[in-house]
C-alpha positions as CSV (number, residue, x, y, z in Angstrom):
1,M,-33.3,-7.1,30.5
2,I,-32.9,-4.5,27.8
3,A,-30.2,-2.8,29.8
4,K,-28.3,-6.1,30.0
5,I,-28.6,-6.6,26.3
6,L,-27.3,-3.1,25.7
7,L,-24.4,-3.7,28.1
8,L,-23.5,-6.9,26.4
9,S,-23.6,-5.2,23.0
10,L,-21.4,-2.4,24.3
11,L,-18.9,-4.9,25.7
12,L,-18.8,-6.8,22.4
13,V,-18.2,-3.6,20.4
14,C,-15.4,-2.6,22.8
15,S,-13.9,-6.1,22.7
16,T,-13.9,-6.1,18.9
17,A,-12.4,-2.6,18.8
18,L,-9.6,-3.7,21.2
19,A,-8.9,-6.8,19.1
20,Q,-8.6,-4.7,16.0
21,E,-6.2,-2.1,17.5
22,V,-3.2,-1.9,15.2
23,V,0.2,-2.6,16.8
24,E,2.9,-1.8,14.3
25,P,6.3,-3.3,15.3
26,Q,8.6,-0.8,17.1
27,H,12.2,0.0,16.3
28,T,11.8,-0.2,12.5
29,P,14.8,0.9,10.5
30,T,15.0,4.7,10.2
31,E,15.4,4.3,6.4
32,W,11.8,3.0,6.3
33,S,10.3,6.3,7.3
34,K,13.0,8.7,6.1
35,P,11.7,11.1,3.4
36,Y,13.1,10.8,-0.1
37,P,12.4,13.2,-3.0
38,P,10.0,11.7,-5.6
39,F,11.2,11.4,-9.2
40,R,10.4,10.1,-12.6
41,I,11.9,6.7,-13.2
42,A,10.8,6.0,-16.8
43,G,7.9,7.2,-18.9
44,N,4.8,7.5,-16.8
45,L,6.4,5.5,-13.8
46,Y,7.4,7.5,-10.7
47,Y,9.0,6.8,-7.4
48,V,7.0,8.2,-4.5
49,G,8.1,6.2,-1.5
50,T,10.5,6.7,1.4
51,Y,14.2,6.3,1.5
52,D,13.9,2.5,1.5
53,L,10.2,1.5,1.3
54,A,9.6,1.7,-2.4
55,C,6.2,3.0,-3.5
56,Y,5.4,3.5,-7.2
57,L,2.9,5.7,-9.1
58,V,1.9,4.7,-12.6
59,A,0.1,7.6,-14.2
60,T,-2.5,7.5,-17.0
61,P,-5.0,10.0,-18.4
62,Q,-7.8,7.9,-16.8
63,G,-6.3,7.9,-13.3
64,N,-3.3,6.5,-11.5
65,I,-2.1,3.3,-9.9
66,L,-0.2,3.2,-6.6
67,V,1.9,0.2,-5.7
68,N,2.8,-0.2,-2.0
69,T,2.4,2.4,0.8
70,G,5.1,2.0,3.4
71,L,4.4,2.3,7.1
72,A,1.2,3.8,8.5
73,A,2.8,7.2,9.3
74,S,4.0,7.5,5.7
75,A,0.6,8.4,4.3
76,P,1.1,12.2,4.4
77,L,4.6,11.8,2.9
78,I,3.3,9.7,0.0
79,K,0.6,12.2,-0.6
80,A,3.1,15.1,-0.6
81,N,5.4,13.2,-3.0
82,I,2.6,12.6,-5.4
83,E,1.4,16.2,-5.4
84,A,5.0,17.4,-5.7
85,L,5.2,15.6,-9.0
86,G,2.1,17.5,-10.2
87,F,-0.5,14.8,-9.7
88,K,-3.7,14.8,-7.8
89,F,-3.8,12.5,-4.9
90,S,-7.5,11.9,-5.6
91,D,-6.7,10.6,-9.0
92,I,-5.4,7.3,-7.6
93,K,-7.9,4.7,-8.9
94,I,-6.1,1.4,-8.1
95,L,-4.1,0.3,-5.2
96,L,-1.7,-2.7,-5.4
97,T,0.8,-4.4,-3.1
98,T,3.7,-6.7,-3.7
99,Q,3.1,-8.4,-0.3
100,A,0.8,-8.2,2.7
101,H,3.3,-7.0,5.3
102,Y,3.0,-3.9,7.5
103,D,6.0,-2.2,5.8
104,H,4.2,-2.1,2.5
105,M,0.5,-2.1,3.7
106,G,0.8,0.3,6.6
107,A,-0.9,3.3,5.0
108,M,-3.0,1.4,2.4
109,A,-6.4,1.5,4.3
110,A,-6.0,5.2,5.0
111,I,-5.2,6.0,1.4
112,K,-8.1,3.9,0.2
113,K,-10.5,5.9,2.4
114,Q,-9.1,9.2,1.2
115,T,-9.2,8.3,-2.5
116,G,-11.9,5.7,-2.9
117,A,-9.4,3.6,-5.0
118,Q,-10.0,0.0,-5.7
119,M,-7.8,-2.4,-3.7
120,M,-6.5,-5.4,-5.7
121,V,-4.4,-8.1,-4.2
122,N,-3.1,-11.6,-4.9
123,E,-5.8,-14.0,-3.7
124,K,-3.2,-15.9,-1.6
125,D,-2.6,-12.7,0.5
126,S,-6.3,-11.7,0.9
127,D,-6.9,-13.4,4.2
128,V,-3.8,-11.9,5.8
129,M,-4.8,-8.5,4.4
130,E,-8.3,-8.8,5.9
131,D,-7.0,-9.6,9.4
132,G,-4.2,-6.9,9.3
133,G,-1.4,-9.4,9.2
134,R,-2.4,-11.4,12.3
135,S,-2.5,-14.8,10.4
136,D,0.9,-14.2,8.6
137,Y,3.1,-17.3,9.2
138,A,6.1,-15.3,10.2
139,L,5.0,-11.8,11.4
140,G,1.6,-12.7,12.7
141,G,0.3,-12.4,16.2
142,K,-2.6,-11.5,18.4
143,A,-3.0,-7.9,17.1
144,P,-3.0,-6.5,13.5
145,T,0.2,-4.9,12.4
146,F,-1.6,-2.8,9.8
147,E,-5.2,-1.7,9.4
148,P,-7.3,-4.6,8.0
149,L,-8.5,-4.1,4.5
150,R,-10.8,-6.1,2.2
151,A,-10.0,-6.5,-1.5
152,D,-12.2,-5.2,-4.2
153,R,-10.6,-7.6,-6.7
154,L,-8.7,-10.8,-6.1
155,L,-5.9,-11.4,-8.5
156,R,-4.5,-14.7,-9.8
157,D,-1.2,-15.5,-11.5
158,G,-1.2,-13.9,-15.0
159,D,-4.1,-11.6,-14.4
160,T,-4.0,-8.2,-16.0
161,I,-4.7,-4.9,-14.3
162,K,-6.0,-2.4,-16.8
163,L,-6.2,1.4,-16.5
164,G,-6.0,3.8,-19.4
165,D,-3.2,2.6,-21.7
166,I,-1.5,0.6,-18.9
167,R,-1.7,-3.2,-18.8
168,M,0.0,-4.7,-15.7
169,V,0.4,-8.4,-15.4
170,M,0.5,-9.8,-11.9
171,L,3.0,-12.6,-11.4
172,H,2.5,-15.0,-8.4
173,H,5.9,-15.2,-6.6
174,P,5.1,-16.8,-3.2
175,G,7.5,-17.6,-0.4
176,H,8.1,-14.3,1.4
177,T,4.3,-14.3,1.9
178,K,1.8,-16.8,0.5
179,G,0.7,-14.1,-2.0
180,S,3.9,-12.2,-2.7
181,C,3.8,-11.0,-6.3
182,S,5.6,-9.0,-8.9
183,F,4.2,-6.8,-11.7
184,L,5.3,-6.7,-15.3
185,F,4.2,-3.9,-17.7
186,K,5.4,-1.4,-20.3
187,V,5.8,2.4,-20.0
188,K,7.1,4.8,-22.7
189,D,8.5,8.2,-23.1
190,D,9.2,10.2,-26.3
191,R,12.2,8.1,-27.2
192,R,11.2,4.5,-26.5
193,S,9.2,2.0,-24.5
194,Y,10.5,0.1,-21.5
195,R,9.4,-3.3,-20.2
196,V,9.3,-2.8,-16.4
197,L,9.5,-5.5,-13.7
198,L,8.4,-4.5,-10.2
199,A,9.9,-7.5,-8.5
200,N,9.1,-8.8,-5.1
201,M,12.5,-10.3,-4.2
202,P,12.0,-13.7,-2.4
203,T,14.0,-12.9,0.8
204,I,13.6,-15.3,3.7
205,V,11.7,-13.7,6.6
206,T,11.5,-16.6,9.1
207,E,14.2,-17.8,11.5
208,K,12.4,-21.2,11.8
209,A,13.3,-24.2,9.7
210,F,10.8,-24.6,6.8
211,S,9.7,-28.0,8.3
212,E,8.7,-26.1,11.5
213,I,6.1,-23.9,9.9
214,P,2.8,-25.9,9.8
215,E,0.9,-22.7,8.8
216,Y,2.7,-22.8,5.5
217,P,3.5,-26.4,4.5
218,D,4.4,-25.5,0.9
219,I,6.8,-22.7,1.8
220,A,10.0,-24.5,0.5
221,K,8.2,-25.6,-2.7
222,D,6.9,-22.0,-3.2
223,Y,10.4,-20.5,-2.8
224,A,11.9,-22.9,-5.2
225,Y,9.1,-22.1,-7.7
226,T,9.5,-18.4,-7.4
227,L,13.3,-18.4,-7.8
228,N,13.0,-20.5,-10.9
229,A,10.3,-18.4,-12.4
230,M,12.1,-15.1,-11.7
231,K,15.3,-16.3,-13.4
232,K,13.4,-16.6,-16.7
233,L,11.8,-13.2,-16.8
234,S,12.5,-10.7,-19.6
235,F,12.5,-7.0,-18.9
236,D,14.4,-3.7,-19.5
237,I,14.1,-2.1,-16.1
238,W,13.8,-3.8,-12.7
239,L,12.7,-2.3,-9.4
240,S,11.6,-3.9,-6.1
241,S,9.8,-3.5,-2.8
242,H,12.8,-2.0,-1.1
243,A,15.0,0.6,-2.6
244,S,18.1,-1.1,-1.1
245,Q,17.3,-4.3,-3.0
246,F,17.8,-2.7,-6.5
247,G,20.4,-0.2,-5.6
248,L,18.3,2.9,-5.9
249,H,20.7,5.2,-4.0
250,R,23.6,4.1,-6.2
251,K,21.6,4.5,-9.4
252,H,19.9,7.8,-8.6
253,K,20.8,10.9,-6.6
254,P,18.1,13.5,-5.6
255,G,17.9,16.2,-8.1
256,E,19.5,14.3,-11.0
257,N,18.0,14.6,-14.4
258,Y,15.6,12.0,-15.9
259,N,17.7,8.9,-16.8
260,P,15.8,5.6,-17.3
261,S,19.0,3.9,-18.4
262,A,20.3,4.0,-14.9
263,F,17.7,1.3,-14.0
264,I,18.6,-1.0,-16.9
265,D,20.5,-3.5,-14.9
266,R,20.1,-7.2,-15.8
267,K,23.5,-8.1,-14.3
268,G,22.4,-6.6,-10.9
269,Y,19.1,-8.5,-11.0
270,D,20.8,-11.8,-11.8
271,A,23.3,-11.4,-9.0
272,A,20.5,-10.6,-6.5
273,I,18.5,-13.7,-7.6
274,N,21.6,-15.9,-7.4
275,N,22.3,-14.6,-3.8
276,L,18.7,-15.4,-2.8
277,Q,19.0,-18.8,-4.4
278,N,22.1,-19.5,-2.2
279,E,20.3,-18.3,0.9
280,F,17.3,-20.6,0.1
281,R,19.6,-23.6,-0.6
282,K,21.3,-23.1,2.8
283,K,17.9,-22.7,4.6
284,A,16.4,-25.8,2.9
285,Q,19.5,-27.8,4.0
286,G,19.1,-26.6,7.6
287,K,22.3,-24.5,7.6
């Protein structure tokens, strides 16, 4: 009897382990894992991501904040980028994400284990984060696409993340995921302060008609809300979840001197939002 119980327990453990095996999508764009030299964007804000998957380090005397982590295999690259800038990897105290998709969450669990940092996420993405992306309306499936992770703090629209002299406001910008979000905060150098928007651009990730997504009945409403809200934002510098979205490689070349003004680009932001508005309109009309 005891032997049977032990056998059943072992089978249950094995079954759970298999169910949790991470299966990251294959054939991802090479730009997502291609290295890119880290650099200082403005004040105490730094780029530490890959060629296209944007990851940001916000440094304070009390520790640092890391936003996004790229694919699972990018963990060593992010660590090396942070250390190349002169920061200690272990000084990461807070982890954030702009969306619970594998291309921004892939290395998050590993980095949390290595640093002990607190994971904070928009409450609307917490369930997807906890099951490793399986319940995502567009990219979900039977297996996790990134290592599941439980939040230490759930964030709501307008909540402030505080560390040292940094005050980051989370903005709920759903559509791309149910809990997609942007972050608004100030950084400063010896010349001036900059109001920074880390924007999660509301691209459409599903090929289905909005009416054919029962898992997300409010998707069209959420996209409309987000696009309207993002048009009204005020900022000096804008960045986003993908380097290609804000023209990183046009605005900065590896080895160039510190130049925050390169990222002051309201015209580019407005054009990007207008393009996304047009894409949403066509999608909503079934075109």
